[in-house]
LOKOLZA-994629 format. One record per residue (C-alpha): x, y, z; residue number from 0; residue in three letters. Coordinates in Angstrom, 3 decimals. Layout:
<sites>
+----------+----------+----------+-----+--------+
:       px :       py :       pz : num : residu :
+----------+----------+----------+-----+--------+
:        X :        Y :        Z : NUM :    ala :
...
+----------+----------+----------+-----+--------+
</sites>
This chain:
<sites>
+----------+----------+----------+-----+--------+
:       px :       py :       pz : num : residu :
+----------+----------+----------+-----+--------+
:  -12.572 :  -18.482 :    2.496 :   0 :    met :
:  -14.749 :  -15.396 :    2.936 :   1 :    ala :
:  -14.695 :  -12.503 :    0.521 :   2 :    ile :
:  -15.830 :   -9.004 :    1.523 :   3 :    ile :
:  -16.364 :   -6.071 :   -0.773 :   4 :    asn :
:  -15.135 :   -2.586 :    0.239 :   5 :    leu :
:  -16.475 :    0.377 :   -1.703 :   6 :    thr :
:  -14.836 :    3.784 :   -1.369 :   7 :    phe :
:  -16.234 :    7.280 :   -1.970 :   8 :    gly :
:  -13.094 :    8.332 :   -3.728 :   9 :    gln :
:  -10.554 :    6.963 :   -6.182 :  10 :    glu :
:   -8.564 :    3.915 :   -5.067 :  11 :    ile :
:   -4.874 :    4.357 :   -4.519 :  12 :    asn :
:   -3.170 :    3.404 :   -7.779 :  13 :    ser :
:   -0.389 :    1.541 :   -5.922 :  14 :    leu :
:   -2.845 :   -1.076 :   -4.557 :  15 :    leu :
:   -2.381 :   -4.454 :   -6.338 :  16 :    gln :
:   -3.996 :   -7.810 :   -6.129 :  17 :    val :
:   -2.087 :   -9.730 :   -3.453 :  18 :    gly :
:   -1.503 :   -6.760 :   -1.147 :  19 :    asp :
:   -2.455 :   -7.104 :    2.516 :  20 :    ile :
:   -5.417 :   -4.934 :    3.578 :  21 :    val :
:   -5.827 :   -3.438 :    7.059 :  22 :    phe :
:   -8.494 :   -1.268 :    8.768 :  23 :    ala :
:   -8.427 :    1.197 :   11.623 :  24 :    cys :
:  -11.468 :    2.775 :   13.303 :  25 :    ser :
:  -11.553 :    6.430 :   14.371 :  26 :    pro :
:  -11.766 :    7.430 :   18.007 :  27 :    ser :
:  -14.977 :    8.811 :   19.522 :  28 :    ala :
:  -14.040 :   12.340 :   18.499 :  29 :    asn :
:  -13.563 :   11.180 :   14.858 :  30 :    gly :
:   -9.784 :   11.355 :   14.507 :  31 :    asp :
:   -7.018 :    8.788 :   14.322 :  32 :    phe :
:   -4.622 :   10.414 :   16.827 :  33 :    ser :
:   -4.944 :    7.508 :   19.224 :  34 :    tyr :
:   -3.277 :    5.130 :   16.758 :  35 :    val :
:    0.095 :    4.720 :   18.508 :  36 :    thr :
:    0.753 :    1.009 :   17.901 :  37 :    ser :
:    0.018 :   -1.762 :   15.448 :  38 :    ile :
:   -2.410 :   -3.197 :   18.062 :  39 :    asp :
:   -5.054 :   -0.614 :   16.998 :  40 :    ser :
:   -4.894 :   -1.709 :   13.365 :  41 :    val :
:   -6.791 :   -4.864 :   12.258 :  42 :    thr :
:   -5.634 :   -7.105 :    9.406 :  43 :    lys :
:   -8.578 :   -7.779 :    7.111 :  44 :    ile :
:   -6.976 :  -10.043 :    4.513 :  45 :    gly :
:   -5.531 :  -10.122 :    1.012 :  46 :    thr :
:   -6.772 :   -8.005 :   -1.881 :  47 :    cys :
:   -8.251 :  -10.357 :   -4.480 :  48 :    ser :
:   -9.848 :   -7.972 :   -6.920 :  49 :    ser :
:   -9.828 :   -4.234 :   -7.751 :  50 :    ile :
:  -12.592 :   -2.468 :   -9.622 :  51 :    asp :
:  -11.560 :    1.128 :  -10.498 :  52 :    thr :
:  -14.916 :    1.933 :  -12.170 :  53 :    thr :
:  -16.936 :    1.418 :   -9.019 :  54 :    ser :
:  -14.027 :    2.298 :   -6.625 :  55 :    asn :
:  -14.289 :   -1.032 :   -4.820 :  56 :    ser :
:  -12.007 :   -3.885 :   -3.884 :  57 :    ile :
:  -12.657 :   -7.463 :   -2.842 :  58 :    glu :
:  -10.703 :   -8.790 :    0.116 :  59 :    val :
:  -10.163 :  -12.492 :    0.915 :  60 :    asp :
:  -10.387 :  -12.618 :    4.708 :  61 :    thr :
:   -9.513 :  -16.303 :    4.905 :  62 :    gly :
:  -10.610 :  -17.684 :    8.279 :  63 :    ser :
:   -9.875 :  -14.514 :   10.248 :  64 :    leu :
:  -12.472 :  -13.434 :   12.751 :  65 :    ser :
:  -12.739 :   -9.740 :   13.401 :  66 :    phe :
:  -15.285 :   -6.966 :   13.320 :  67 :    pro :
:  -15.990 :   -5.922 :    9.738 :  68 :    leu :
:  -14.893 :   -2.400 :    8.789 :  69 :    pro :
:  -17.630 :    0.228 :    8.736 :  70 :    thr :
:  -18.072 :    3.497 :    6.934 :  71 :    ser :
:  -15.549 :    6.052 :    8.207 :  72 :    gly :
:  -12.837 :    3.476 :    8.981 :  73 :    asp :
:   -9.383 :    4.125 :    7.589 :  74 :    phe :
:   -8.363 :    1.386 :    5.162 :  75 :    ile :
:   -4.656 :    0.895 :    4.391 :  76 :    leu :
:   -2.557 :   -1.713 :    2.644 :  77 :    phe :
:    0.908 :   -3.216 :    2.703 :  78 :    ser :
:    2.995 :   -4.864 :   -0.026 :  79 :    lys :
:    4.136 :   -8.485 :    0.224 :  80 :    asp :
:    7.904 :   -8.204 :    0.675 :  81 :    asn :
:    8.472 :  -11.573 :   -0.967 :  82 :    gly :
:    6.866 :  -10.328 :   -4.210 :  83 :    ile :
:    7.587 :   -6.618 :   -4.345 :  84 :    asn :
:   11.274 :   -6.365 :   -3.919 :  85 :    met :
:   12.717 :   -2.841 :   -4.162 :  86 :    ser :
:   16.187 :   -3.878 :   -5.193 :  87 :    ser :
:   17.641 :   -3.268 :   -8.627 :  88 :    leu :
:   17.325 :   -6.307 :  -10.857 :  89 :    ile :
:   19.118 :   -6.944 :  -14.144 :  90 :    gly :
:   22.492 :   -6.286 :  -15.743 :  91 :    tyr :
:   22.569 :   -2.556 :  -15.829 :  92 :    tyr :
:   20.637 :    0.552 :  -14.915 :  93 :    ala :
:   20.502 :    3.946 :  -16.607 :  94 :    glu :
:   19.702 :    7.133 :  -14.695 :  95 :    val :
:   19.198 :   10.607 :  -16.126 :  96 :    lys :
:   19.031 :   13.712 :  -13.965 :  97 :    phe :
:   17.469 :   16.847 :  -15.429 :  98 :    ile :
:   17.432 :   20.250 :  -13.838 :  99 :    asn :
:   14.548 :   22.122 :  -15.495 : 100 :    asn :
:   14.772 :   25.214 :  -13.330 : 101 :    ser :
:   16.390 :   28.445 :  -14.479 : 102 :    lys :
:   18.742 :   28.482 :  -11.486 : 103 :    thr :
:   21.723 :   26.351 :  -10.612 : 104 :    glu :
:   21.021 :   23.351 :   -8.398 : 105 :    ala :
:   23.339 :   21.163 :   -6.360 : 106 :    glu :
:   22.912 :   17.384 :   -6.061 : 107 :    leu :
:   24.039 :   16.370 :   -2.577 : 108 :    phe :
:   23.922 :   12.621 :   -2.878 : 109 :    ser :
:   22.789 :    9.736 :   -5.119 : 110 :    val :
:   22.654 :    6.172 :   -3.835 : 111 :    gly :
:   21.392 :    2.771 :   -4.814 : 112 :    thr :
:   21.362 :   -0.816 :   -3.669 : 113 :    gln :
:   22.597 :   -3.278 :   -6.264 : 114 :    val :
:   22.128 :   -7.005 :   -6.028 : 115 :    val :
:   23.527 :   -9.508 :   -8.514 : 116 :    glu :
:   20.506 :  -11.215 :  -10.022 : 117 :    ser :
:   22.207 :  -13.930 :  -12.093 : 118 :    ser :
:   25.608 :  -15.422 :  -12.675 : 119 :    lys :
+----------+----------+----------+-----+--------+
</sites>
């Protein structure tokens, strides 16, 4: 198990959690990411094992993956584990409140949800 530390020059995305999968992508020779047209140009680094918001750094457990380490200027992104972060509604009920705080009339076109029975 190898752990690498990634330090950022700006605030870390608040949605990043321990357990998220971290990826990296290097810019092209002219410094942009326009060439990224498939998942093949994105490298999986590993799993986020620690987040330090004071120093804007994260630790990533790379496991036994062998890949070139990310360098300064690389684009770092992350993905949620679908087994842990389910987006479905869980529980017995949900309550929703819509507020129109503008001075003009507004029309709500559609509201939808996905409901899954969580217990029986």
